[in-house]
TINUTI-754027 format. One record per residue (C-alpha): residue in three letters; residue number from 1; z negated, y, x negated. Coordinates in Angstrom, 3 decimals. Last residue first. Layout:
<selums>
SELUM  type  seq        pz        py        px
SELUM   ala  NUM         Z         Y         X
...
</selums>
This chain:
<selums>
SELUM  type  seq        pz        py        px
SELUM   gly  469    -7.833    16.055     1.592
SELUM   arg  468    -4.073    16.050     1.344
SELUM   phe  467    -2.230    18.632     3.394
SELUM   met  466     0.835    18.239     5.627
SELUM   lys  465    -0.831    15.777     8.008
SELUM   gly  464    -4.367    14.434     7.788
SELUM   pro  463    -5.486    16.180    10.952
SELUM   asn  462    -3.100    16.458    13.911
SELUM   leu  461    -4.943    19.384    15.497
SELUM   ile  460    -8.752    18.976    15.305
SELUM   gly  459    -9.418    20.982    12.134
SELUM   lys  458   -12.430    22.824    13.531
SELUM   pro  457   -11.029    26.218    12.510
SELUM   asp  456    -7.572    25.534    14.018
SELUM   leu  455    -5.686    28.848    14.074
SELUM   thr  454    -7.541    30.496    11.177
SELUM   ala  453    -8.098    27.313     9.148
SELUM   lys  452    -4.434    26.335     9.440
SELUM   leu  451    -3.318    29.792     8.360
SELUM   ser  450    -5.717    29.586     5.400
SELUM   arg  449    -4.293    26.184     4.431
SELUM   met  448    -0.767    27.596     4.403
SELUM   val  447    -1.915    30.514     2.227
SELUM   ala  446    -3.577    28.070    -0.186
SELUM   leu  445    -0.314    26.094    -0.367
SELUM   ala  444     1.532    29.258    -1.354
SELUM   asp  443    -1.022    29.856    -4.113
SELUM   pro  442    -0.950    26.249    -5.350
SELUM   gly  441     2.828    26.023    -5.852
SELUM   his  440     5.596    25.471    -3.305
SELUM   glu  439     7.406    22.320    -4.473
SELUM   gln  438     4.663    20.581    -6.463
SELUM   glu  437     2.104    21.719    -3.908
SELUM   leu  436     4.065    19.995    -1.121
SELUM   phe  435     5.114    16.872    -3.029
SELUM   glu  434     1.999    14.760    -2.375
SELUM   arg  433     2.180    15.452     1.335
SELUM   lys  432     5.684    13.934     1.726
SELUM   gly  431     4.830    10.656     3.478
SELUM   ile  430     1.866    11.804     5.535
SELUM   gly  429     3.603    14.331     7.759
SELUM   val  428     5.982    16.404     5.628
SELUM   gly  427     9.085    17.134     7.703
SELUM   his  426    12.123    14.950     8.394
SELUM   glu  425    14.706    17.724     7.989
SELUM   gly  424    15.378    18.737     4.386
SELUM   ser  423    12.275    17.194     2.886
SELUM   cys  422    11.463    17.070    -0.832
SELUM   thr  421    13.341    20.325    -1.436
SELUM   gly  420    16.035    21.436    -3.855
SELUM   gly  419    16.331    23.649    -6.930
SELUM   leu  418    17.818    20.920    -9.127
SELUM   ser  417    14.402    19.954   -10.555
SELUM   leu  416    13.153    19.490    -6.978
SELUM   gly  415    15.951    17.013    -6.240
SELUM   arg  414    15.287    15.089    -9.454
SELUM   ala  413    11.597    14.808    -8.605
SELUM   val  412    12.421    13.703    -5.060
SELUM   ile  411    14.614    10.821    -6.258
SELUM   lys  410    12.031     9.748    -8.811
SELUM   arg  409     9.196     9.947    -6.266
SELUM   asp  408    11.098     7.764    -3.774
SELUM   leu  407    11.765     5.186    -6.497
SELUM   glu  406     8.029     5.029    -7.223
SELUM   trp  405     7.348     4.723    -3.489
SELUM   ala  404     9.695     1.732    -3.366
SELUM   arg  403     8.107     0.110    -6.407
SELUM   glu  402     4.690     0.571    -4.761
SELUM   leu  401     5.941    -1.008    -1.562
SELUM   gly  400     7.366    -3.980    -3.469
SELUM   arg  399     4.061    -4.511    -5.229
SELUM   pro  398     2.157    -4.369    -1.934
SELUM   asp  397     4.512    -6.880    -0.225
SELUM   asp  396     3.512    -7.141     3.450
SELUM   pro  395     5.973    -4.478     4.676
SELUM   glu  394     8.917    -6.079     2.798
SELUM   val  393    10.885    -3.112     1.560
SELUM   leu  392    14.228    -1.384     2.135
SELUM   ile  391    14.598     2.100     0.678
SELUM   val  390    16.690     4.090     3.149
SELUM   thr  389    18.201     6.807     0.980
SELUM   his  388    18.797    10.094     2.710
SELUM   phe  387    21.053    13.045     1.954
SELUM   asn  386    21.010    16.816     2.441
SELUM   gly  385    23.340    19.213     0.588
SELUM   asp  384    24.092    20.801     3.970
SELUM   gly  383    27.649    19.422     4.064
SELUM   ala  382    26.209    16.077     2.953
SELUM   his  381    24.403    15.307     6.167
SELUM   gly  380    23.468    12.002     4.593
SELUM   val  379    23.608     8.285     4.080
SELUM   ile  378    22.601     6.175     1.083
SELUM   pro  377    21.678     2.483     1.328
SELUM   ala  376    18.571     1.450    -0.634
SELUM   ser  375    18.301    -2.156    -1.846
SELUM   leu  374    15.873    -2.417    -4.724
SELUM   gly  373    16.667    -3.430    -8.313
SELUM   ser  372    15.064    -0.212    -9.528
SELUM   ala  371    17.855     0.607   -11.997
SELUM   glu  370    20.469     0.461    -9.232
SELUM   ile  369    18.417     2.780    -7.040
SELUM   asp  368    17.841     5.252    -9.866
SELUM   glu  367    21.580     5.315   -10.645
SELUM   lys  366    22.391     6.038    -6.981
SELUM   ala  365    19.760     8.791    -6.955
SELUM   gly  364    21.510    10.378    -9.934
SELUM   leu  363    24.813    10.203    -8.055
SELUM   leu  362    23.176    12.019    -5.126
SELUM   ala  361    21.326    14.697    -7.049
SELUM   glu  360    23.958    15.445    -9.672
SELUM   ala  359    26.773    15.447    -7.091
SELUM   leu  358    24.797    17.660    -4.715
SELUM   arg  357    24.050    20.363    -7.280
SELUM   ser  356    26.663    22.890    -6.070
SELUM   ile  355    25.593    22.257    -2.450
SELUM   pro  354    22.064    23.457    -3.151
SELUM   val  353    19.726    20.478    -2.751
SELUM   cys  352    18.199    18.483     0.124
SELUM   val  351    16.136    15.341    -0.414
SELUM   asp  350    15.095    13.305     2.620
SELUM   thr  349    13.946     9.871     1.437
SELUM   ala  348    13.494     7.215     4.096
SELUM   ile  347    11.155     4.281     3.511
SELUM   gly  346    12.615     1.440     5.570
SELUM   arg  345    11.078    -1.772     6.835
SELUM   ser  344    12.289    -5.288     6.059
SELUM   gly  343    12.216    -8.484     8.093
SELUM   pro  342    15.983    -8.904     8.033
SELUM   lys  341    17.759    -7.045     5.195
SELUM   ser  340    20.998    -5.593     6.581
SELUM   ala  339    19.220    -5.019     9.892
SELUM   ile  338    17.124    -2.212     8.374
SELUM   ala  337    20.257    -0.463     7.078
SELUM   ala  336    21.990    -0.821    10.441
SELUM   trp  335    18.902     0.584    12.128
SELUM   tyr  334    19.039     3.664     9.903
SELUM   gly  333    22.810     3.999    10.361
SELUM   asp  332    22.617     3.872    14.157
SELUM   his  331    23.517     7.556    14.321
SELUM   arg  330    26.642     6.891    12.257
SELUM   ala  329    27.698     3.973    14.452
SELUM   lys  328    27.030     6.101    17.530
SELUM   trp  327    29.201     8.758    15.941
SELUM   leu  326    32.200     6.444    15.668
SELUM   arg  325    31.779     4.908    19.109
SELUM   asn  324    31.491     8.354    20.694
SELUM   arg  323    34.616     9.500    18.889
SELUM   ser  322    36.532     6.440    20.077
SELUM   glu  321    35.423     6.981    23.674
SELUM   gln  320    36.269    10.692    23.582
SELUM   asp  319    39.839    10.124    22.385
SELUM   thr  318    41.291    11.100    18.994
SELUM   ala  317    39.415     8.998    16.488
SELUM   trp  316    41.666     9.438    13.453
SELUM   ala  315    41.791     7.341    10.297
SELUM   phe  314    42.352     9.779     7.436
SELUM   gly  313    43.825     8.681     4.104
SELUM   leu  312    42.571     6.786     1.051
SELUM   gly  311    40.681     9.693    -0.493
SELUM   gly  310    40.911     9.921    -4.267
SELUM   met  309    39.761    13.510    -4.794
SELUM   ala  308    43.221    15.066    -4.275
SELUM   thr  307    43.551    13.139    -1.012
SELUM   ala  306    40.192    14.494     0.171
SELUM   ile  305    41.217    18.092    -0.515
SELUM   glu  304    44.508    17.698     1.367
SELUM   glu  303    42.717    15.971     4.249
SELUM   val  302    40.219    18.829     4.479
SELUM   ala  301    42.970    21.453     4.776
SELUM   gln  300    44.890    19.397     7.349
SELUM   ala  299    41.774    18.880     9.447
SELUM   gln  298    40.908    22.569     9.486
SELUM   glu  297    44.460    23.556    10.496
SELUM   ala  296    44.603    20.971    13.275
SELUM   val  295    41.217    22.116    14.620
SELUM   gly  294    42.328    25.743    14.562
SELUM   ala  293    45.550    25.006    16.423
SELUM   pro  292    43.767    23.012    19.133
SELUM   ser  291    41.061    25.689    19.397
SELUM   gly  290    37.691    24.914    17.861
SELUM   his  289    35.668    21.932    16.643
SELUM   phe  288    36.323    19.479    13.771
SELUM   glu  287    34.478    16.230    13.075
SELUM   leu  286    34.185    14.203     9.897
SELUM   phe  285    32.782    10.810     8.823
SELUM   leu  284    33.119    10.416     5.055
SELUM   thr  283    33.128     7.030     3.361
SELUM   pro  282    32.155     5.209     0.171
SELUM   leu  281    33.646     1.718     0.582
SELUM   pro  280    32.690    -1.320     2.648
SELUM   gln  279    36.120    -1.384     4.363
SELUM   met  278    37.119    -0.184     7.793
SELUM   gly  277    39.609    -1.653    10.287
SELUM   glu  276    36.990    -2.551    12.882
SELUM   leu  275    33.477    -1.146    13.008
SELUM   lys  274    31.280    -3.856    14.545
SELUM   ser  273    28.229    -1.561    14.793
SELUM   tyr  272    25.802    -3.691    12.770
SELUM   ala  271    28.223    -5.387    10.337
SELUM   ile  270    30.417    -2.347     9.695
SELUM   cys  269    27.320    -0.128     9.568
SELUM   ala  268    25.636    -2.295     6.909
SELUM   ala  267    28.794    -2.383     4.779
SELUM   met  266    29.025     1.403     5.099
SELUM   gln  265    25.420     1.823     4.001
SELUM   val  264    26.076    -0.205     0.858
SELUM   glu  263    29.421     1.524     0.186
SELUM   asp  262    27.876     4.984     0.377
SELUM   leu  261    27.863     6.964     3.615
SELUM   leu  260    28.559    10.713     3.807
SELUM   glu  259    28.630    12.865     6.945
SELUM   ile  258    30.724    15.984     7.472
SELUM   arg  257    30.218    17.499    10.914
SELUM   ala  256    31.430    20.725    12.529
SELUM   val  255    33.789    21.636     9.697
SELUM   pro  254    34.200    25.392     9.214
SELUM   ile  253    36.364    25.326     6.034
SELUM   gly  252    34.705    27.789     3.628
SELUM   ser  251    36.415    26.441     0.524
SELUM   gln  250    33.019    25.880    -1.127
SELUM   met  249    32.103    23.545     1.733
SELUM   val  248    35.277    21.503     1.454
SELUM   ala  247    35.061    21.349    -2.353
SELUM   ile  246    31.440    20.129    -2.279
SELUM   val  245    32.206    17.465     0.339
SELUM   thr  244    35.243    16.240    -1.598
SELUM   glu  243    33.152    16.083    -4.767
SELUM   val  242    30.711    13.771    -3.013
SELUM   thr  241    33.404    11.327    -1.882
SELUM   gly  240    35.185    11.405    -5.257
SELUM   arg  239    31.889    10.598    -6.985
SELUM   leu  238    31.229     7.717    -4.586
SELUM   ser  237    34.458     6.085    -5.684
SELUM   asp  236    37.601     4.536    -4.215
SELUM   phe  235    37.282     6.610    -1.073
SELUM   gln  234    37.303     6.229     2.713
SELUM   cys  233    38.136     8.945     5.245
SELUM   val  232    37.049     8.760     8.870
SELUM   ala  231    38.220    11.257    11.451
SELUM   ala  230    37.089    13.235    14.463
SELUM   ser  229    38.825    15.750    16.711
SELUM   thr  228    37.472    18.294    19.159
SELUM   ala  227    39.290    20.979    21.160
SELUM   glu  226    38.133    23.737    23.499
SELUM   pro  225    34.634    23.664    22.091
SELUM   ile  224    31.684    23.321    24.497
SELUM   gly  223    30.042    26.737    24.487
SELUM   his  222    26.744    27.040    22.673
SELUM   leu  221    23.091    27.192    23.740
SELUM   arg  220    20.095    29.060    22.305
SELUM   leu  219    16.824    27.421    23.306
SELUM   arg  218    13.595    28.731    24.885
SELUM   ile  217    10.925    26.059    24.463
SELUM   lys  216     7.820    25.345    26.538
SELUM   thr  215     4.651    23.327    25.818
SELUM   ile  214     4.366    23.413    22.013
SELUM   val  213     0.951    22.253    20.791
SELUM   gly  212    -0.715    24.386    18.134
SELUM   leu  211    -1.303    24.783    14.395
SELUM   thr  210    -1.166    21.184    13.081
SELUM   gly  209     1.392    19.909    15.605
SELUM   glu  208     4.042    19.409    12.920
SELUM   ser  207     4.148    23.076    11.813
SELUM   gly  206     7.945    22.864    11.553
SELUM   ile  205     8.618    25.558    14.136
SELUM   phe  204     5.158    27.032    14.787
SELUM   leu  203     5.504    29.815    12.219
SELUM   his  202     9.096    30.252    13.334
SELUM   thr  201     8.051    31.440    16.752
SELUM   leu  200     5.237    33.544    15.318
SELUM   asp  199     7.622    35.928    13.563
SELUM   tyr  198     5.048    38.640    12.889
SELUM   gly  197     5.415    41.905    14.783
SELUM   asn  196     8.510    43.686    15.965
SELUM   ala  195    12.113    43.506    14.809
SELUM   ala  194    13.952    41.615    17.550
SELUM   lys  193    17.318    39.856    17.686
SELUM   arg  192    19.205    37.637    20.102
SELUM   val  191    17.059    38.656    23.066
SELUM   arg  190    15.449    35.972    25.226
SELUM   gly  189    11.920    35.960    23.844
SELUM   gly  188     9.812    35.260    20.766
SELUM   thr  187     6.319    33.846    21.101
SELUM   asn  186     4.142    33.058    24.099
SELUM   ile  185     0.445    32.231    23.807
SELUM   val  184    -1.904    29.843    25.621
SELUM   arg  183    -5.570    29.526    24.609
SELUM   gly  182    -6.934    25.972    24.708
SELUM   asp  181    -9.168    26.063    21.606
SELUM   ala  180    -6.561    24.452    19.354
SELUM   leu  179    -3.770    26.750    20.516
SELUM   val  178    -1.343    26.047    23.344
SELUM   val  177     2.171    27.245    22.529
SELUM   glu  176     4.970    28.681    24.683
SELUM   leu  175     8.003    29.145    22.489
SELUM   gly  174    10.896    31.487    21.765
SELUM   met  173    14.483    31.771    20.581
SELUM   val  172    14.999    28.293    19.135
SELUM   asn  171    18.512    27.543    17.830
SELUM   glu  170    18.243    28.744    14.226
SELUM   arg  169    15.081    26.715    13.580
SELUM   ile  168    16.527    23.635    15.298
SELUM   thr  167    19.090    23.506    12.502
SELUM   gly  166    22.364    25.397    12.217
SELUM   tyr  165    25.558    25.252    14.263
SELUM   arg  164    28.194    24.467    11.612
SELUM   val  163    26.511    22.341     8.903
SELUM   ala  162    23.758    21.577    11.395
SELUM   asn  161    25.960    19.336    13.536
SELUM   thr  160    24.873    16.019    11.966
SELUM   gly  159    21.161    16.580    12.075
SELUM   ser  158    18.317    19.090    11.852
SELUM   ala  157    14.672    18.855    12.782
SELUM   arg  156    11.991    21.462    12.116
SELUM   thr  155     9.290    18.785    12.573
SELUM   ala  154     7.472    20.399    15.501
SELUM   cys  153    10.689    21.762    16.980
SELUM   met  152    12.350    18.330    16.938
SELUM   gly  151     9.214    16.835    18.455
SELUM   gly  150     9.412    19.307    21.332
SELUM   ile  149    13.119    18.510    21.628
SELUM   thr  148    12.281    14.868    22.249
SELUM   cys  147    13.822    12.127    20.118
SELUM   his  146    16.422     9.469    20.867
SELUM   ser  145    17.533     9.339    17.229
SELUM   gly  144    20.627    11.038    15.892
SELUM   pro  143    19.149    14.293    14.615
SELUM   asp  142    21.610    16.279    16.790
SELUM   val  141    21.140    20.018    17.175
SELUM   pro  140    24.167    21.135    19.199
SELUM   phe  139    22.861    22.045    22.676
SELUM   phe  138    25.854    22.210    24.995
SELUM   leu  137    27.548    24.520    27.457
SELUM   gly  136    30.544    24.311    29.800
SELUM   gln  135    28.341    24.280    32.908
SELUM   asp  134    29.279    20.741    33.915
SELUM   arg  133    27.945    19.427    30.587
SELUM   leu  132    24.591    21.198    30.702
SELUM   his  131    22.503    18.515    32.455
SELUM   asp  130    23.935    15.688    30.325
SELUM   asn  129    23.353    17.873    27.278
SELUM   leu  128    19.696    18.338    28.178
SELUM   ala  127    19.124    14.642    28.880
SELUM   his  126    20.650    13.621    25.546
SELUM   arg  125    18.716    16.317    23.650
SELUM   ser  124    15.515    14.863    25.053
SELUM   val  123    13.193    16.855    27.321
SELUM   gly  122     9.522    16.129    26.582
SELUM   pro  121     8.876    19.625    25.204
SELUM   glu  120     9.519    21.517    28.473
SELUM   ile  119    12.708    23.540    28.838
SELUM   leu  118    13.989    27.106    29.041
SELUM   cys  117    17.713    27.705    28.597
SELUM   asp  116    20.153    29.987    26.828
SELUM   met  115    23.811    30.983    26.991
SELUM   asp  114    23.148    34.486    28.346
SELUM   asp  113    25.722    34.219    31.132
SELUM   gln  112    25.283    30.476    31.612
SELUM   ser  111    21.529    30.890    32.027
SELUM   val  110    19.639    27.603    32.375
SELUM   glu  109    16.035    27.448    33.583
SELUM   leu  108    13.204    24.917    33.920
SELUM   ile  107    14.633    21.716    32.466
SELUM   arg  106    11.661    19.432    33.115
SELUM   asp  105    10.427    16.730    30.745
SELUM   met  104     6.670    17.161    30.471
SELUM   arg  103     6.237    13.396    30.899
SELUM   ser  102     6.875    12.846    27.168
SELUM   leu  101     3.954    15.064    26.150
SELUM   asp  100     1.592    12.284    24.974
SELUM   leu   99    -1.646    13.703    23.570
SELUM   val   98    -3.217    11.052    21.319
SELUM   leu   97    -6.991    11.382    21.303
SELUM   gly   96    -9.464    10.483    18.561
SELUM   gly   95    -8.407     8.262    15.678
SELUM   arg   94    -8.596    10.014    12.328
SELUM   val   93    -5.128     8.978    11.118
SELUM   pro   92    -3.573     9.425    14.557
SELUM   thr   91    -0.073     8.377    13.379
SELUM   val   90     2.359    10.793    15.050
SELUM   his   89     3.596    12.574    11.921
SELUM   gly   88     3.826     9.373     9.856
SELUM   glu   87     6.918    10.471     7.929
SELUM   leu   86     9.787     8.827     9.833
SELUM   ser   85     9.264    10.268    13.311
SELUM   thr   84    10.609     8.335    16.311
SELUM   gly   83     7.433     8.295    18.429
SELUM   ala   82     9.122     9.805    21.498
SELUM   gly   81     6.741    12.734    21.926
SELUM   phe   80     3.171    12.555    20.584
SELUM   pro   79     0.615    15.270    19.764
SELUM   thr   78    -2.414    14.054    17.759
SELUM   val   77    -5.776    15.454    18.883
SELUM   pro   76    -8.951    15.115    16.816
SELUM   val   75   -12.361    15.402    18.536
SELUM   gly   74   -14.662    18.352    17.743
SELUM   his   73   -16.386    18.147    21.156
SELUM   arg   72   -15.599    21.743    22.222
SELUM   his   71   -12.158    21.548    20.642
SELUM   cys   70   -11.467    18.307    22.529
SELUM   leu   69   -12.376    19.946    25.832
SELUM   ser   68   -10.321    23.088    25.178
SELUM   leu   67    -7.416    20.955    23.974
SELUM   ile   66    -7.397    18.919    27.174
SELUM   ala   65    -7.725    22.004    29.406
SELUM   ser   64    -4.816    23.763    27.692
SELUM   val   63    -2.647    20.655    27.819
SELUM   glu   62    -3.454    20.300    31.528
SELUM   gly   61    -2.532    23.913    32.233
SELUM   thr   60     0.707    23.538    30.275
SELUM   ser   59     1.708    20.731    32.603
SELUM   thr   58     2.267    16.957    32.848
SELUM   ala   57    -0.120    15.578    30.230
SELUM   phe   56    -0.369    11.870    29.427
SELUM   ala   55    -3.643    11.359    27.534
SELUM   val   54    -4.053     8.394    25.169
SELUM   ala   53    -7.476     7.088    24.150
SELUM   ser   52    -9.601     6.003    21.178
SELUM   pro   51    -6.598     6.163    18.852
SELUM   met   50    -5.534     3.048    16.921
SELUM   val   49    -4.281     3.699    13.390
SELUM   pro   48    -0.960     2.288    12.157
SELUM   pro   47    -0.421     1.852     8.391
SELUM   his   46     2.471     3.950     7.071
SELUM   thr   45     5.850     2.201     6.886
SELUM   asp   44     7.686     4.457     9.319
SELUM   glu   43     9.077     4.552    12.856
SELUM   gly   42     5.965     6.075    14.462
SELUM   his   41     2.405     4.788    14.701
SELUM   ser   40    -0.721     4.256    16.823
SELUM   his   39     0.740     5.400    20.148
SELUM   gln   38     2.150     2.015    21.190
SELUM   glu   37    -1.147     0.451    20.052
SELUM   arg   36    -3.133     2.773    22.326
SELUM   val   35    -0.986     1.782    25.286
SELUM   ser   34    -1.449    -1.940    24.534
SELUM   ala   33    -5.198    -1.560    23.960
SELUM   his   32    -5.815     0.145    27.305
SELUM   thr   31    -7.827     3.365    26.934
SELUM   ser   30    -5.496     5.375    29.143
SELUM   leu   29    -5.853     8.862    30.628
SELUM   arg   28    -3.046     9.346    33.137
SELUM   asp   27    -5.089     7.202    35.537
SELUM   gly   26    -7.168    10.228    36.496
SELUM   leu   25    -6.149    13.271    34.447
SELUM   leu   24    -8.887    15.892    34.786
SELUM   asp   23   -11.809    13.704    35.893
SELUM   arg   22   -10.722    11.097    33.351
SELUM   leu   21   -10.691    13.772    30.628
SELUM   ala   20   -14.214    14.895    31.568
SELUM   thr   19   -15.485    11.317    31.508
SELUM   leu   18   -13.857    10.621    28.146
SELUM   leu   17   -15.403    13.799    26.744
SELUM   ala   16   -18.894    12.836    27.950
SELUM   glu   15   -18.421     9.365    26.464
SELUM   pro   14   -17.923    10.902    23.025
SELUM   met   13   -14.770     9.713    21.189
SELUM   ala   12   -15.679     8.533    17.683
SELUM   val   11   -13.840    10.084    14.730
SELUM   ala   10   -11.910     7.646    12.546
SELUM   pro    9   -12.307     7.565     8.771
SELUM   glu    8    -8.958     8.284     7.038
SELUM   pro    7    -6.141     5.751     6.856
SELUM   arg    6    -4.643     4.937     3.424
SELUM   thr    5    -1.198     6.524     3.175
SELUM   gln    4    -1.495     8.302    -0.190
SELUM   val    3    -2.621     5.103    -1.929
SELUM   asn    2     0.769     3.499    -1.256
SELUM   met    1     0.000     0.000     0.000
</selums>
C-alpha cells in the first residue's frame, strides 16, 4: 500500500446527530452496510473507508441544515456525486457522513437568448445535453465518464472538448454554495464579465468539497455547430503522433478534439470496443466543428501536417452513429485499459505540460514505463498538453503497488521539471497530495491552508483531501 493513502482515524457519529438527521431526512438517511459500502470509495486504488451514514439531500435547505448539524457536532462530511473520481476525492477517510447530492438533479432554467442555464449539482452532462438538444445549444465540457456537473466543478474537470471550448472553469458563471456552518452564499452571476470583489466562483471551482458544498451552478452554453466531422489517423511512431499534435496547435487550427492513444491503449480499445479496420498503432482521434467550408479547411490542414509527420491517412467517421461509436471507444479507454489485464486496477497519472514540451514529457513517460516493466497504456487530451498513463496493478500486490506509485512519481517529476502540473484535470484528492507543495511552494500552500481554516474552522469538509496532515 502506498503510505500516502493509509486511512485516517474515523470520527464517531453521535447518536444525537443521527436522530436529528433522521428527523430531517427520514428514510433518506441510510446506515445500511450496502449503501455505506457504495459510498466508501471512488474509481481508484485507495483503500475504501466506511462512513457512519449516508444522507441523500434533495434541496439547498436540506444541505444547509445537514452541514449546520454536522458543524455543531464536529462530524466530517464528504460530498458525493457519481463516485467516478480517480484520486480518492469521495473516500470518507475520517468516516462520518457522506452527503450524496445525486438526487439534486433538476435543470432549473435555460435561456436560449443568453446561452446559459441554472442547474443543480446532480445533473449529468448527458442529461443536460439531452435537454438542450432541441434548443440548438450544448454544454461542451466532456470528461468522458458518467459524472455529475457538481463533481466536475468540485474537481475542476476538463475533457476532450477543452482544446476548443475550455474547461469547466471557463464555462461556470456562478455558483450557490453552502458553507461548513450551513450559511448559503451566491457567487458570480449571469453577465459575461464583472470587475468587482474577489472571484469567489473560481475559488470554489476545484476546491474538491473542502471549502463548501455546491448546490446550484450557472453554466455558459454554446451553439451546436453547423457541421461536425471526425477522423482517425494512425502513425508509424509515437513521436510522429506527438509532433503532429504540437504542429497543429502551433498552427492555430481550431480543432474541437485531438486525442492521442499509444499503441498499447489502441490495442486495448480495439479489443474492448470492437473497433474494426484499425491497427494497434499510435493514433489520433480528431473532431472538427464549424461551417461546412470551415470544417473541410481545418481537416485538410491537419491531414497535410499528419502526412508530413508519418500519418497513414485519415479514416473518416462522417455520420452521427459512426462519430458516437468512435468517441464512445475513446471515452471507454480507461475501462479498456483495465480489461486488458483482468483483475487489475488502474492508477491514473494526469500530467499536463506546455504544448512545446509535450514530446519530452510524453516520450519520456513512455521510456519510464518500459523501464519499469509495468503495463501502462497512454491516452490524453494532447491538444492541451495533457496526457494520462493508466498504470495497471494487482490491488493485492503491495510490491506492485509501490512500483506503480514510483512510476507515477517519475512521470510527475518530469512534468513538473518541464513547467507542467501534477494534475491537469483529475484534481488532488488523496493521490496527488504529496506533489502539491512541490508544485506550488510552501508559502502558496500556507495561503491555501489559511483559506481552508477560515471557511471551515472545524475541518469537517472532506478532510484528508488536498493537504497532508
